[in-house]
N, CA and C atoms as a LAMMPS dump frame, in Angstrom:
ITEM: TIMESTEP
0
ITEM: NUMBER OF ATOMS
543
ITEM: BOX BOUNDS ff ff ff
-5.0000000000000000e+02 5.0000000000000000e+02
-5.0000000000000000e+02 5.0000000000000000e+02
-5.0000000000000000e+02 5.0000000000000000e+02
ITEM: ATOMS id mol type element x y z
1 1 1 N 16.604 33.702 -19.908
2 1 2 C 16.665 32.685 -18.874
3 1 3 C 17.948 31.885 -19.067
4 2 1 N 18.646 31.636 -17.963
5 2 2 C 19.902 30.909 -18.059
6 2 3 C 19.66 29.427 -18.308
7 3 1 N 20.684 28.753 -18.713
8 3 2 C 20.599 27.311 -19.005
9 3 3 C 20.215 26.53 -17.742
10 4 1 N 20.761 26.943 -16.616
11 4 2 C 20.463 26.262 -15.353
12 4 3 C 18.982 26.431 -14.981
13 5 1 N 18.454 27.617 -15.149
14 5 2 C 17.043 27.864 -14.851
15 5 3 C 16.135 27.072 -15.794
16 6 1 N 16.53 26.97 -17.066
17 6 2 C 15.757 26.179 -18.023
18 6 3 C 15.731 24.704 -17.611
19 7 1 N 16.892 24.201 -17.194
20 7 2 C 16.97 22.804 -16.744
21 7 3 C 16.074 22.568 -15.531
22 8 1 N 16.085 23.51 -14.589
23 8 2 C 15.237 23.372 -13.405
24 8 3 C 13.761 23.409 -13.782
25 9 1 N 13.403 24.254 -14.727
26 9 2 C 12.012 24.34 -15.164
27 9 3 C 11.574 23.016 -15.793
28 10 1 N 12.439 22.416 -16.578
29 10 2 C 12.132 21.122 -17.2
30 10 3 C 11.935 20.06 -16.116
31 11 1 N 12.8 20.059 -15.128
32 11 2 C 12.687 19.084 -14.035
33 11 3 C 11.397 19.299 -13.259
34 12 1 N 11.075 20.55 -12.959
35 12 2 C 9.835 20.855 -12.236
36 12 3 C 8.63 20.384 -13.043
37 13 1 N 8.645 20.619 -14.338
38 13 2 C 7.539 20.165 -15.188
39 13 3 C 7.412 18.645 -15.159
40 14 1 N 8.535 17.943 -15.166
41 14 2 C 8.51 16.475 -15.082
42 14 3 C 7.923 16.02 -13.743
43 15 1 N 8.32 16.684 -12.661
44 15 2 C 7.795 16.336 -11.335
45 15 3 C 6.29 16.582 -11.281
46 16 1 N 5.84 17.688 -11.854
47 16 2 C 4.401 18.004 -11.871
48 16 3 C 3.642 16.892 -12.593
49 17 1 N 4.159 16.444 -13.73
50 17 2 C 3.497 15.368 -14.479
51 17 3 C 3.432 14.083 -13.654
52 18 1 N 4.511 13.766 -12.975
53 18 2 C 4.549 12.559 -12.137
54 18 3 C 3.538 12.689 -10.992
55 19 1 N 3.463 13.872 -10.387
56 19 2 C 2.518 14.095 -9.29
57 19 3 C 1.074 14.011 -9.768
58 20 1 N 0.798 14.546 -10.944
59 20 2 C -0.563 14.497 -11.474
60 20 3 C -0.975 13.076 -11.822
61 21 1 N -0.035 12.272 -12.263
62 21 2 C -0.312 10.882 -12.62
63 21 3 C -0.543 10.027 -11.37
64 22 1 N 0.119 10.378 -10.283
65 22 2 C 0.045 9.579 -9.053
66 22 3 C -1.297 9.757 -8.357
67 23 1 N -1.837 8.663 -7.83
68 23 2 C -3.084 8.696 -7.059
69 23 3 C -2.798 9.092 -5.611
70 24 1 N -1.611 8.724 -5.132
71 24 2 C -1.226 9.066 -3.765
72 24 3 C 0.301 9.047 -3.681
73 25 1 N 0.819 9.633 -2.599
74 25 2 C 2.26 9.599 -2.382
75 25 3 C 2.587 9.712 -0.905
76 26 1 N 3.847 9.368 -0.59
77 26 2 C 4.371 9.471 0.775
78 26 3 C 5.692 10.227 0.693
79 27 1 N 5.878 11.164 1.585
80 27 2 C 7.132 11.91 1.685
81 27 3 C 7.809 11.501 2.986
82 28 1 N 9.062 11.06 2.906
83 28 2 C 9.774 10.611 4.101
84 28 3 C 11.265 10.891 3.976
85 29 1 N 11.949 10.931 5.135
86 29 2 C 13.398 11.095 5.152
87 29 3 C 14.034 9.728 4.936
88 30 1 N 14.905 9.642 3.987
89 30 2 C 15.452 8.349 3.596
90 30 3 C 16.916 8.138 3.979
91 31 1 N 17.559 9.113 4.539
92 31 2 C 19.019 9.076 4.679
93 31 3 C 19.544 7.942 5.54
94 32 1 N 18.752 7.426 6.465
95 32 2 C 19.275 6.352 7.317
96 32 3 C 19.006 4.964 6.735
97 33 1 N 18.353 4.897 5.57
98 33 2 C 18.212 3.615 4.886
99 33 3 C 19.526 3.281 4.185
100 34 1 N 19.881 2.015 4.186
101 34 2 C 21.085 1.597 3.468
102 34 3 C 20.763 1.483 1.98
103 35 1 N 21.804 1.41 1.192
104 35 2 C 21.606 1.251 -0.251
105 35 3 C 20.844 -0.027 -0.572
106 36 1 N 21.141 -1.084 0.147
107 36 2 C 20.46 -2.369 -0.062
108 36 3 C 18.963 -2.245 0.274
109 37 1 N 18.649 -1.557 1.364
110 37 2 C 17.25 -1.372 1.763
111 37 3 C 16.487 -0.526 0.735
112 38 1 N 17.14 0.493 0.202
113 38 2 C 16.506 1.332 -0.81
114 38 3 C 16.247 0.515 -2.079
115 39 1 N 17.22 -0.299 -2.471
116 39 2 C 17.054 -1.145 -3.651
117 39 3 C 15.894 -2.12 -3.463
118 40 1 N 15.818 -2.76 -2.295
119 40 2 C 14.718 -3.684 -2.009
120 40 3 C 13.371 -2.972 -2.03
121 41 1 N 13.332 -1.787 -1.431
122 41 2 C 12.096 -1.005 -1.419
123 41 3 C 11.674 -0.656 -2.846
124 42 1 N 12.607 -0.232 -3.658
125 42 2 C 12.284 0.109 -5.05
126 42 3 C 11.747 -1.105 -5.808
127 43 1 N 12.327 -2.279 -5.556
128 43 2 C 11.846 -3.511 -6.203
129 43 3 C 10.407 -3.811 -5.789
130 44 1 N 10.121 -3.707 -4.495
131 44 2 C 8.764 -3.963 -4.005
132 44 3 C 7.787 -2.962 -4.613
133 45 1 N 8.191 -1.717 -4.668
134 45 2 C 7.325 -0.676 -5.215
135 45 3 C 7.04 -0.917 -6.695
136 46 1 N 8.045 -1.341 -7.432
137 46 2 C 7.88 -1.589 -8.865
138 46 3 C 6.816 -2.654 -9.11
139 47 1 N 6.823 -3.699 -8.287
140 47 2 C 5.838 -4.777 -8.413
141 47 3 C 4.42 -4.234 -8.209
142 48 1 N 4.272 -3.225 -7.374
143 48 2 C 2.956 -2.669 -7.041
144 48 3 C 2.633 -1.384 -7.807
145 49 1 N 3.272 -1.197 -8.964
146 49 2 C 2.998 -0.039 -9.812
147 49 3 C 3.249 1.28 -9.075
148 50 1 N 4.312 1.304 -8.29
149 50 2 C 4.698 2.499 -7.541
150 50 3 C 6.183 2.753 -7.796
151 51 1 N 6.631 3.938 -7.437
152 51 2 C 8.034 4.262 -7.644
153 51 3 C 8.514 5.249 -6.591
154 52 1 N 9.812 5.234 -6.364
155 52 2 C 10.419 6.13 -5.387
156 52 3 C 11.37 7.066 -6.112
157 53 1 N 11.297 8.349 -5.767
158 53 2 C 12.182 9.357 -6.364
159 53 3 C 12.787 10.209 -5.261
160 54 1 N 13.945 10.765 -5.577
161 54 2 C 14.574 11.743 -4.697
162 54 3 C 14.763 13.013 -5.531
163 55 1 N 14.143 14.092 -5.076
164 55 2 C 14.221 15.374 -5.773
165 55 3 C 14.791 16.41 -4.815
166 56 1 N 15.337 17.459 -5.373
167 56 2 C 15.727 18.594 -4.539
168 56 3 C 14.464 19.193 -3.947
169 57 1 N 14.554 19.572 -2.677
170 57 2 C 13.379 20.092 -1.976
171 57 3 C 12.789 21.334 -2.641
172 58 1 N 13.633 22.216 -3.137
173 58 2 C 13.115 23.437 -3.766
174 58 3 C 12.337 23.114 -5.041
175 59 1 N 12.844 22.156 -5.809
176 59 2 C 12.151 21.775 -7.041
177 59 3 C 10.842 21.049 -6.714
178 60 1 N 10.871 20.203 -5.697
179 60 2 C 9.652 19.5 -5.287
180 60 3 C 8.611 20.495 -4.768
181 61 1 N 9.077 21.485 -4.024
182 61 2 C 8.166 22.514 -3.502
183 61 3 C 7.483 23.266 -4.644
184 62 1 N 8.242 23.641 -5.645
185 62 2 C 7.663 24.335 -6.807
186 62 3 C 6.645 23.445 -7.518
187 63 1 N 7.011 22.188 -7.713
188 63 2 C 6.124 21.258 -8.424
189 63 3 C 4.832 21.03 -7.641
190 64 1 N 4.938 20.899 -6.326
191 64 2 C 3.742 20.72 -5.504
192 64 3 C 2.832 21.947 -5.608
193 65 1 N 3.434 23.128 -5.615
194 65 2 C 2.64 24.354 -5.73
195 65 3 C 1.93 24.414 -7.083
196 66 1 N 2.622 24.049 -8.144
197 66 2 C 2.009 24.045 -9.477
198 66 3 C 0.886 23.019 -9.549
199 67 1 N 1.056 21.881 -8.865
200 67 2 C 0.039 20.821 -8.865
201 67 3 C -1.083 21.107 -7.866
202 68 1 N -1.06 22.288 -7.246
203 68 2 C -2.073 22.704 -6.258
204 68 3 C -2.132 21.783 -5.045
205 69 1 N -0.976 21.341 -4.593
206 69 2 C -0.878 20.538 -3.372
207 69 3 C -0.101 21.37 -2.365
208 70 1 N -0.779 21.769 -1.296
209 70 2 C -0.175 22.653 -0.311
210 70 3 C 0.531 21.837 0.766
211 71 1 N 1.829 22.076 0.897
212 71 2 C 2.65 21.393 1.894
213 71 3 C 3.401 22.445 2.693
214 72 1 N 3.457 22.253 4.003
215 72 2 C 4.171 23.168 4.877
216 72 3 C 5.671 23.126 4.545
217 73 1 N 6.315 24.275 4.527
218 73 2 C 7.732 24.361 4.18
219 73 3 C 8.621 23.526 5.094
220 74 1 N 8.239 23.399 6.366
221 74 2 C 9.083 22.64 7.305
222 74 3 C 9.119 21.151 6.954
223 75 1 N 8.121 20.671 6.212
224 75 2 C 8.113 19.271 5.788
225 75 3 C 9.134 19.009 4.683
226 76 1 N 9.517 20.064 3.991
227 76 2 C 10.454 19.917 2.878
228 76 3 C 11.868 20.314 3.292
229 77 1 N 12.264 19.864 4.455
230 77 2 C 13.625 20.093 4.925
231 77 3 C 14.315 18.743 5.039
232 78 1 N 15.621 18.741 4.979
233 78 2 C 16.46 17.546 5.051
234 78 3 C 16.334 16.739 3.759
235 79 1 N 16.905 15.554 3.756
236 79 2 C 16.922 14.72 2.548
237 79 3 C 15.649 13.886 2.494
238 80 1 N 14.796 14.192 1.537
239 80 2 C 13.509 13.52 1.423
240 80 3 C 13.436 12.657 0.177
241 81 1 N 12.651 11.612 0.289
242 81 2 C 12.298 10.784 -0.859
243 81 3 C 10.784 10.779 -0.936
244 82 1 N 10.275 10.529 -2.124
245 82 2 C 8.837 10.489 -2.31
246 82 3 C 8.483 9.172 -3.006
247 83 1 N 7.494 8.491 -2.444
248 83 2 C 6.976 7.266 -3.053
249 83 3 C 5.665 7.645 -3.724
250 84 1 N 5.585 7.38 -5.01
251 84 2 C 4.4 7.715 -5.794
252 84 3 C 3.668 6.437 -6.171
253 85 1 N 2.379 6.38 -5.854
254 85 2 C 1.552 5.219 -6.183
255 85 3 C 0.638 5.592 -7.338
256 86 1 N 0.691 4.805 -8.386
257 86 2 C -0.001 5.157 -9.619
258 86 3 C -1.367 4.504 -9.779
259 87 1 N -1.83 3.805 -8.765
260 87 2 C -3.181 3.248 -8.817
261 87 3 C -3.818 3.362 -7.445
262 88 1 N -5 2.803 -7.305
263 88 2 C -5.784 2.979 -6.082
264 88 3 C -5.281 2.141 -4.903
265 89 1 N -4.401 1.188 -5.169
266 89 2 C -3.927 0.322 -4.082
267 89 3 C -3.085 1.098 -3.082
268 90 1 N -3.067 0.59 -1.865
269 90 2 C -2.253 1.203 -0.813
270 90 3 C -0.973 0.4 -0.604
271 91 1 N -0.602 -0.386 -1.612
272 91 2 C 0.558 -1.259 -1.464
273 91 3 C 1.856 -0.478 -1.247
274 92 1 N 1.954 0.716 -1.812
275 92 2 C 3.152 1.526 -1.571
276 92 3 C 3.305 1.889 -0.104
277 93 1 N 2.181 2.182 0.563
278 93 2 C 2.198 2.457 2
279 93 3 C 2.701 1.215 2.738
280 94 1 N 2.185 0.057 2.334
281 94 2 C 2.557 -1.2 2.978
282 94 3 C 4.026 -1.54 2.727
283 95 1 N 4.503 -1.291 1.495
284 95 2 C 5.896 -1.581 1.172
285 95 3 C 6.841 -0.772 2.054
286 96 1 N 6.533 0.505 2.245
287 96 2 C 7.371 1.336 3.104
288 96 3 C 7.296 0.837 4.545
289 97 1 N 6.099 0.514 5.026
290 97 2 C 5.941 0.017 6.395
291 97 3 C 6.709 -1.289 6.587
292 98 1 N 6.655 -2.179 5.604
293 98 2 C 7.387 -3.45 5.697
294 98 3 C 8.889 -3.225 5.708
295 99 1 N 9.351 -2.283 4.886
296 99 2 C 10.78 -1.965 4.868
297 99 3 C 11.222 -1.416 6.22
298 100 1 N 10.42 -0.529 6.8
299 100 2 C 10.77 0.048 8.098
300 100 3 C 10.735 -1.012 9.196
301 101 1 N 9.762 -1.918 9.126
302 101 2 C 9.659 -2.994 10.112
303 101 3 C 10.87 -3.926 10.021
304 102 1 N 11.222 -4.314 8.801
305 102 2 C 12.369 -5.203 8.594
306 102 3 C 13.658 -4.525 9.035
307 103 1 N 13.756 -3.233 8.754
308 103 2 C 14.934 -2.47 9.169
309 103 3 C 15.065 -2.462 10.688
310 104 1 N 13.939 -2.292 11.376
311 104 2 C 13.938 -2.263 12.846
312 104 3 C 14.347 -3.625 13.411
313 105 1 N 13.913 -4.715 12.733
314 105 2 C 14.295 -6.059 13.164
315 105 3 C 15.783 -6.306 12.938
316 106 1 N 16.297 -5.871 11.777
317 106 2 C 17.701 -6.086 11.435
318 106 3 C 18.643 -5.187 12.228
319 107 1 N 18.202 -3.953 12.474
320 107 2 C 19.04 -2.973 13.168
321 107 3 C 18.235 -2.282 14.261
322 108 1 N 18.025 -2.957 15.411
323 108 2 C 17.187 -2.362 16.455
324 108 3 C 17.734 -1.047 17.009
325 109 1 N 19.031 -0.836 16.893
326 109 2 C 19.637 0.38 17.428
327 109 3 C 19.467 1.575 16.49
328 110 1 N 19.056 1.331 15.263
329 110 2 C 18.927 2.406 14.274
330 110 3 C 17.782 3.346 14.637
331 111 1 N 17.97 4.595 14.286
332 111 2 C 16.924 5.581 14.57
333 111 3 C 15.75 5.37 13.612
334 112 1 N 14.584 5.785 14.064
335 112 2 C 13.391 5.638 13.239
336 112 3 C 13.455 6.573 12.042
337 113 1 N 12.857 6.127 10.967
338 113 2 C 12.757 6.963 9.778
339 113 3 C 11.499 7.804 9.914
340 114 1 N 11.627 9.055 9.618
341 114 2 C 10.523 9.983 9.77
342 114 3 C 9.657 9.99 8.511
343 115 1 N 8.41 9.561 8.676
344 115 2 C 7.437 9.693 7.595
345 115 3 C 6.789 11.052 7.81
346 116 1 N 7.026 11.962 6.904
347 116 2 C 6.589 13.338 7.102
348 116 3 C 5.115 13.532 6.78
349 117 1 N 4.7 13.042 5.625
350 117 2 C 3.304 13.235 5.227
351 117 3 C 2.963 12.289 4.096
352 118 1 N 1.696 12.267 3.788
353 118 2 C 1.213 11.498 2.658
354 118 3 C 0.145 12.288 1.936
355 119 1 N -0.191 11.821 0.785
356 119 2 C -1.261 12.417 -0.015
357 119 3 C -2.137 11.257 -0.438
358 120 1 N -3.384 11.26 0.043
359 120 2 C -4.277 10.137 -0.201
360 120 3 C -5.693 10.667 -0.371
361 121 1 N -6.355 10.229 -1.419
362 121 2 C -7.709 10.68 -1.746
363 121 3 C -7.785 12.206 -1.8
364 122 1 N -6.813 12.785 -2.48
365 122 2 C -6.739 14.232 -2.734
366 122 3 C -6.618 15.071 -1.461
367 123 1 N -6.043 14.487 -0.398
368 123 2 C -5.846 15.222 0.854
369 123 3 C -4.45 14.939 1.4
370 124 1 N -3.885 15.95 2.016
371 124 2 C -2.619 15.763 2.726
372 124 3 C -2.928 15.097 4.062
373 125 1 N -2.16 14.05 4.39
374 125 2 C -2.334 13.352 5.667
375 125 3 C -0.995 13.328 6.395
376 126 1 N -1.06 13.263 7.722
377 126 2 C 0.175 13.271 8.499
378 126 3 C 0.817 11.883 8.524
379 127 1 N 2.019 11.823 9.063
380 127 2 C 2.787 10.574 9.104
381 127 3 C 2.09 9.465 9.865
382 128 1 N 1.419 9.803 10.962
383 128 2 C 0.715 8.774 11.737
384 128 3 C -0.438 8.178 10.943
385 129 1 N -1.13 8.987 10.169
386 129 2 C -2.22 8.481 9.332
387 129 3 C -1.665 7.573 8.237
388 130 1 N -0.485 7.912 7.717
389 130 2 C 0.173 7.051 6.72
390 130 3 C 0.427 5.681 7.334
391 131 1 N 0.927 5.659 8.572
392 131 2 C 1.19 4.38 9.245
393 131 3 C -0.104 3.607 9.476
394 132 1 N -1.178 4.305 9.807
395 132 2 C -2.474 3.653 10.006
396 132 3 C -2.967 3.028 8.714
397 133 1 N -2.867 3.762 7.628
398 133 2 C -3.292 3.235 6.333
399 133 3 C -2.448 2.02 5.956
400 134 1 N -1.16 2.082 6.263
401 134 2 C -0.275 0.956 5.945
402 134 3 C -0.658 -0.303 6.715
403 135 1 N -1.288 -0.141 7.872
404 135 2 C -1.665 -1.312 8.67
405 135 3 C -2.973 -1.947 8.2
406 136 1 N -3.708 -1.267 7.317
407 136 2 C -4.964 -1.819 6.802
408 136 3 C -4.684 -2.938 5.806
409 137 1 N -5.603 -3.894 5.691
410 137 2 C -5.416 -4.932 4.672
411 137 3 C -5.531 -4.317 3.271
412 138 1 N -4.838 -4.918 2.325
413 138 2 C -4.915 -4.427 0.95
414 138 3 C -6.279 -4.765 0.35
415 139 1 N -6.565 -4.193 -0.786
416 139 2 C -7.84 -4.433 -1.458
417 139 3 C -8.024 -5.921 -1.754
418 140 1 N -6.982 -6.577 -2.251
419 140 2 C -7.085 -8.01 -2.555
420 140 3 C -7.317 -8.837 -1.287
421 141 1 N -6.668 -8.44 -0.194
422 141 2 C -6.893 -9.139 1.081
423 141 3 C -8.345 -8.968 1.533
424 142 1 N -8.878 -7.769 1.367
425 142 2 C -10.275 -7.534 1.738
426 142 3 C -11.225 -8.361 0.874
427 143 1 N -10.94 -8.45 -0.423
428 143 2 C -11.758 -9.288 -1.301
429 143 3 C -11.724 -10.742 -0.828
430 144 1 N -10.545 -11.213 -0.45
431 144 2 C -10.419 -12.594 0.037
432 144 3 C -11.22 -12.795 1.312
433 145 1 N -11.173 -11.805 2.211
434 145 2 C -11.931 -11.904 3.459
435 145 3 C -13.431 -11.961 3.19
436 146 1 N -13.895 -11.13 2.269
437 146 2 C -15.325 -11.107 1.934
438 146 3 C -15.738 -12.438 1.302
439 147 1 N -14.917 -12.927 0.375
440 147 2 C -15.231 -14.199 -0.281
441 147 3 C -15.269 -15.331 0.738
442 148 1 N -14.339 -15.317 1.659
443 148 2 C -14.31 -16.345 2.696
444 148 3 C -15.54 -16.253 3.595
445 149 1 N -15.914 -15.035 3.949
446 149 2 C -17.087 -14.85 4.808
447 149 3 C -18.363 -15.301 4.101
448 150 1 N -18.45 -15.062 2.796
449 150 2 C -19.624 -15.499 2.036
450 150 3 C -19.616 -17.009 1.811
451 151 1 N -18.444 -17.552 1.628
452 151 2 C -18.331 -18.981 1.334
453 151 3 C -18.62 -19.834 2.559
454 152 1 N -18.269 -19.393 3.722
455 152 2 C -18.42 -20.193 4.938
456 152 3 C -19.866 -20.628 5.189
457 153 1 N -20.853 -19.741 5.182
458 153 2 C -22.229 -20.2 5.4
459 153 3 C -22.718 -21.139 4.293
460 154 1 N -22.301 -20.874 3.058
461 154 2 C -22.697 -21.75 1.956
462 154 3 C -22.112 -23.145 2.125
463 155 1 N -20.877 -23.212 2.553
464 155 2 C -20.236 -24.509 2.795
465 155 3 C -20.953 -25.25 3.908
466 156 1 N -21.282 -24.554 4.979
467 156 2 C -22.001 -25.193 6.091
468 156 3 C -23.392 -25.653 5.66
469 157 1 N -24.07 -24.865 4.833
470 157 2 C -25.395 -25.246 4.339
471 157 3 C -25.291 -26.496 3.461
472 158 1 N -24.312 -26.512 2.569
473 158 2 C -24.12 -27.679 1.705
474 158 3 C -23.8 -28.922 2.535
475 159 1 N -23.006 -28.775 3.56
476 159 2 C -22.669 -29.896 4.445
477 159 3 C -23.923 -30.399 5.155
478 160 1 N -24.781 -29.498 5.63
479 160 2 C -26.016 -29.894 6.309
480 160 3 C -26.945 -30.633 5.344
481 161 1 N -27.071 -30.149 4.12
482 161 2 C -27.906 -30.821 3.108
483 161 3 C -27.365 -32.225 2.834
484 162 1 N -26.059 -32.333 2.739
485 162 2 C -25.436 -33.641 2.483
486 162 3 C -25.704 -34.588 3.647
487 163 1 N -25.63 -34.084 4.865
488 163 2 C -25.9 -34.925 6.033
489 163 3 C -27.349 -35.418 6.021
490 164 1 N -28.281 -34.543 5.682
491 164 2 C -29.697 -34.926 5.621
492 164 3 C -29.894 -35.995 4.549
493 165 1 N -29.284 -35.767 3.378
494 165 2 C -29.404 -36.739 2.286
495 165 3 C -28.801 -38.075 2.683
496 166 1 N -27.65 -38.056 3.334
497 166 2 C -27.009 -39.301 3.775
498 166 3 C -27.879 -40.027 4.798
499 167 1 N -28.501 -39.278 5.702
500 167 2 C -29.371 -39.871 6.713
501 167 3 C -30.584 -40.527 6.055
502 168 1 N -31.192 -39.855 5.092
503 168 2 C -32.348 -40.413 4.383
504 168 3 C -31.94 -41.645 3.581
505 169 1 N -30.803 -41.597 2.909
506 169 2 C -30.324 -42.742 2.141
507 169 3 C -30.024 -43.918 3.057
508 170 1 N -29.466 -43.639 4.208
509 170 2 C -29.155 -44.672 5.187
510 170 3 C -30.436 -45.297 5.72
511 171 1 N -31.443 -44.473 6.005
512 171 2 C -32.731 -44.968 6.515
513 171 3 C -33.429 -45.778 5.428
514 172 1 N -33.374 -45.358 4.169
515 172 2 C -34 -46.092 3.072
516 172 3 C -33.296 -47.414 2.852
517 173 1 N -31.985 -47.448 2.996
518 173 2 C -31.231 -48.678 2.829
519 173 3 C -31.572 -49.657 3.964
520 174 1 N -31.744 -49.152 5.179
521 174 2 C -32.086 -49.999 6.313
522 174 3 C -33.449 -50.644 6.13
523 175 1 N -34.429 -49.885 5.643
524 175 2 C -35.776 -50.446 5.45
525 175 3 C -35.791 -51.423 4.283
526 176 1 N -34.959 -51.244 3.281
527 176 2 C -34.898 -52.148 2.149
528 176 3 C -34.254 -53.464 2.528
529 177 1 N -33.325 -53.449 3.5
530 177 2 C -32.617 -54.653 3.902
531 177 3 C -33.419 -55.51 4.859
532 178 1 N -34.383 -54.95 5.546
533 178 2 C -35.161 -55.732 6.509
534 178 3 C -36.076 -56.694 5.746
535 179 1 N -36.088 -58.001 6.167
536 179 2 C -36.946 -58.985 5.493
537 179 3 C -38.406 -58.734 5.833
538 180 1 N -39.269 -59.102 4.906
539 180 2 C -40.704 -58.93 5.128
540 180 3 C -41.187 -60.001 6.103
541 181 1 N -42.014 -59.668 7.037
542 181 2 C -42.456 -60.593 8.056
543 181 3 C -43.675 -61.369 7.664
């Protein structure tokens, strides 16, 4: 085996390990993002335990096949980047969506970035499903919503009890202040 083939095998093995470690990923064309936008995206991803890589398509294709993830060959054309999320959160999906939204606001004339596919809950999903998932609230946001929904009736109940107690205290104070006839 030549030195070049050995190097490629090592890279493919590294990609396979990264793919196996990841809970989900997104494959998208990145070429129309500016360097500044890519840097910002990488920073956001790092905060959410995610990372972005750019691999040669042939090496990524081999690694996906070894990891038993079937992807159509046409999806692995052009310059692609992959965002790998290492936990159950969908924050990586949201980070990419926020970057694309901000890009559209900053440069309305720019062409849309193509989200080719995603891998979520051990299934390949299309780009539109990736966008749908990105629009969902995060796990922490959902926890906050549930806590708020549970807290609201309790707060109203406590307020009603306080009003009843205040009314009784007020009535008792009124009867105590009245002189005996």
